N, C-alpha and C positions, 0 to 999 in steps of 0.2 A: 692871241688866242687864233684857232685855225679850227674852224667851224665847218661842218658836212649837212647840206642837207637833200635830203633824199625824198623823191616824189613812184611812190609803184604806178601800176596799170591804172590807169585809161584818164589818169589825173592830168596828161596832154589834152584831153579835150573839157577841161574845167572851164567853163566861160561857156560853153558847145552846150554841155549834158547837163539837162534836169538842173537848170539854171535857177530853178525854183528849193532846192536843194542843197546846192553847191554855189550859186552866184554868179553871177555874171560877169565877175572878174577871171582874164585868162592865167596860165600859172605863168606867163611871161609877165603879166603886170603886176603878180604878187610877189615873184621875186624882183623886180625893180624898185618893189615899195621894199624890201626888205636888205637890199643894199643899200640902202637909204640907210636907216636903222643901223646898220651892221657898221657902216663907216660913224652914227652918231658913236655909238659903241665902241670901237677903236677894236673890231678883230674883220679877220676877212673871210669870208662866206663864199664858198663855193657848191652848183646845183649840179644834181643827177638827178634823170628820169627815167624808168626802160617800163618797159610792160611785162618783160620777162623778171622771173622769181631770181635765174641763177646770176640774170649781170647785176642786181641789187647785192646778193651776196657775196659776188668776186666784189664790187666796189667797198662795203664793209669790206671785207679782209686787207683791201689793198691801202685801207687808211690807218691803219698800225704804224704809229711812229709821228705821224704827218699829222692827223687833227686830234683833236681837244676835246670835242662834241659832235654827238649826229644828232639833228630831228630829223624827223622818219614821221612822216603819210607814207606809211606801206600801204594805203587802199585796202581791196577785198585780202588782199594778204594777210593783213592784219588777223583775222577770223582765221585763215586757214595754213599759215604757213608756220611750221616750227624750225622749220630749217633756216626762218629768218633770224628767229630767236634765238638760235643757237649760234648762228653768227655775231646780232648781237653782242650776245653774253661769252664766245669762243676772242675777241678781239677787246672787250673790257673796255672799252673806253663809253665814259656816259651820254645816254639818249634819251631826250623827249620824243614820246609820240604825239602826235597830230594830227585833227580830223578834222574839216571845214562842217560839217554838218555831228548832231551832236547822236552818237551811235547807240547812247541809250535810251534813245526816243525813237528807235526806230525800227526796222523789222528784227525780228529775236535772235535773228543768225548773224547780226551784223552786235549783239551787244555782249560777244565776247569777243575780247583782245588777248592775245595766245603772248603781247611785246607789255603791256601795261604794266605789269606786273613788278616787271626787274627795269621799268624805266623810272628816270629822276623824277618826271612828272608827266601828266598828260593836261591835252586843254586839245575841246573838243567842243563844237556848236559855235563859237561866236564869228564862222565865216573867213573871208582871208583874213582878219585879225587876228585870228587862231597862230598863226605861223607869226607874226610880228608877237605875241604874249608870248609864245616857244623859243622864240629868240633873245628874248629880255628875260624871260626863266632861269635858261641854262646858263646863258652870261652870269646872269647874279651867283646863281649857285656853284660854277666853276672859281668865281672872283672865289668868294669864301670856303673854298677849300683851296 
């Protein structure tokens, strides 16, 4: 099984940016932990991070035929990007939305997701463990299908 984790804008700053909200672990730390979990689950996991919406869309479109599932933390684009939504729907690859913080306890503008209603699942609010929970969840669901 081949999976891709896409991280959006400012997630390269995780561990430095507002650690009281996003935690002290860096994105590299999170990804290293995920590789251990991926090995345990016998899946291949690749990573992509960009601050550019267009690059994220290009990455999603290039997944066709090589990726069984997508994990995505679109960052602020979660709340603004119909284009990301359209790309995910266009490739028809199952995806899980991830957030480090609980977006539903944050500012009102962060409580609307353009991705969640079409996602296989949504994991938010558990800090870095949100990624592991999403990985385990998508693998479990894809094995059943």
